[in-house]
C-alpha positions as CSV (number, residue, x, y, z in Angstrom):
1,M,-68.9,60.5,-14.3
2,R,-66.0,62.6,-13.6
3,K,-67.3,63.0,-9.8
4,K,-67.8,59.4,-9.4
5,I,-64.0,58.8,-10.5
6,K,-62.9,61.9,-8.1
7,G,-64.8,60.6,-5.2
8,K,-63.5,57.0,-5.3
9,L,-60.1,58.2,-5.5
10,Y,-60.5,60.1,-2.6
11,F,-62.0,57.7,-0.5
12,M,-59.0,55.1,-1.8
13,A,-56.5,57.5,-0.7
14,R,-58.3,58.3,2.6
15,D,-58.4,54.4,3.2
16,A,-54.6,54.4,2.4
17,K,-53.8,56.9,4.9
18,S,-55.8,55.3,7.3
19,R,-54.0,51.9,7.0
20,M,-50.7,53.7,7.2
21,R,-51.6,55.0,10.5
22,N,-53.0,52.1,12.1
23,Y,-49.7,50.4,10.6
24,N,-47.2,53.0,12.6
25,R,-49.3,52.7,15.7
26,E,-48.8,49.0,15.6
27,K,-45.1,49.1,14.9
28,S,-44.5,51.6,17.6
29,I,-46.4,49.2,20.4
30,F,-44.6,46.2,18.9
31,N,-41.3,48.0,19.7
32,Q,-42.5,48.7,23.3
33,I,-43.1,44.9,24.3
34,P,-39.7,43.3,25.6
35,Y,-37.6,40.6,23.6
36,S,-39.8,42.3,20.6
37,K,-36.3,42.7,18.8
38,V,-34.4,40.0,17.3
39,S,-32.5,38.2,19.8
40,F,-28.8,38.8,20.3
41,N,-26.2,36.6,19.4
42,V,-23.4,35.7,22.1
43,Y,-21.3,38.8,21.7
44,D,-24.3,41.0,22.3
45,Q,-25.7,38.9,25.1
46,E,-22.3,39.4,26.8
47,L,-22.3,43.1,26.3
48,Y,-25.7,43.3,27.1
49,E,-24.7,41.6,30.6
50,R,-22.2,44.5,31.1
51,V,-24.6,46.8,30.3
52,C,-26.9,45.6,32.9
53,K,-24.0,45.7,35.6
54,I,-23.3,49.2,34.8
55,L,-26.9,50.2,34.8
56,S,-27.5,48.4,38.1
57,R,-25.0,50.1,40.1
58,D,-25.8,52.8,42.3
59,E,-23.4,55.0,41.2
60,I,-23.5,57.6,38.2
61,V,-21.3,56.5,35.3
62,I,-19.9,59.2,33.5
63,N,-18.6,57.2,30.5
64,P,-20.1,53.8,30.0
65,I,-18.9,53.2,26.6
66,K,-15.5,53.4,28.0
67,E,-16.4,50.6,30.6
68,L,-17.5,48.6,27.3
69,I,-14.6,48.9,24.7
70,D,-12.8,45.4,24.3
71,N,-9.4,47.4,24.4
72,K,-7.3,44.2,22.7
73,Y,-9.5,44.7,19.6
74,Y,-9.9,48.6,19.8
75,N,-6.0,49.1,19.8
76,T,-5.7,47.0,16.6
77,L,-8.0,49.2,14.8
78,S,-7.2,52.3,12.4
79,L,-8.6,55.6,13.1
80,E,-11.5,55.2,10.8
81,G,-12.1,52.1,12.3
82,K,-12.0,53.0,15.9
83,Q,-14.9,55.5,15.0
84,R,-16.7,53.3,13.4
85,Y,-16.2,50.9,16.4
86,I,-17.1,53.4,18.9
87,F,-20.3,54.7,16.7
88,D,-21.5,51.0,16.6
89,L,-21.2,50.4,20.4
90,S,-22.9,53.5,21.3
91,E,-25.7,52.8,19.0
92,K,-25.8,48.9,20.8
93,Y,-25.3,50.5,24.3
94,K,-28.6,52.9,23.4
95,E,-30.6,49.9,22.4
96,M,-29.7,47.9,25.3
97,K,-29.8,50.5,27.9
98,S,-33.8,51.0,26.5
99,R,-34.4,47.4,26.9
100,Y,-32.8,47.4,29.8
101,E,-35.1,50.2,31.1
102,Q,-38.1,48.3,29.6
103,E,-37.7,45.4,31.4
104,H,-36.9,47.1,34.8
105,N,-40.1,49.2,34.2
106,I,-42.3,46.3,33.6
107,L,-40.6,43.9,36.6
108,S,-41.4,47.0,38.9
109,K,-45.1,47.2,37.9
110,M,-45.4,43.6,38.4
111,S,-44.1,43.7,42.0
112,I,-46.3,46.6,42.7
113,I,-49.3,44.3,41.9
């Protein structure tokens, strides 16, 4: 009887592990689809348009975060607030850059066909 319980537990654990692998695979595929994330609010949409302009230029941009900063708002912040603002802005830039690259990869594949 002890072997049956151990065998059932083994198979249950194996099935759970398999489900987790499939869940992680589906999750990664879902993140590759454009517009899979929650849509942007008005401010983020304007920021995304600015990011697109920066990335679509033919020149190399050394500091894109500096170009995205809202200077009026930035100057009203404390030192900690400025740091938090820069970190949040850089995180948004990273997400928007990956979205921009995914969209342009898909568009380039569609135009080749």
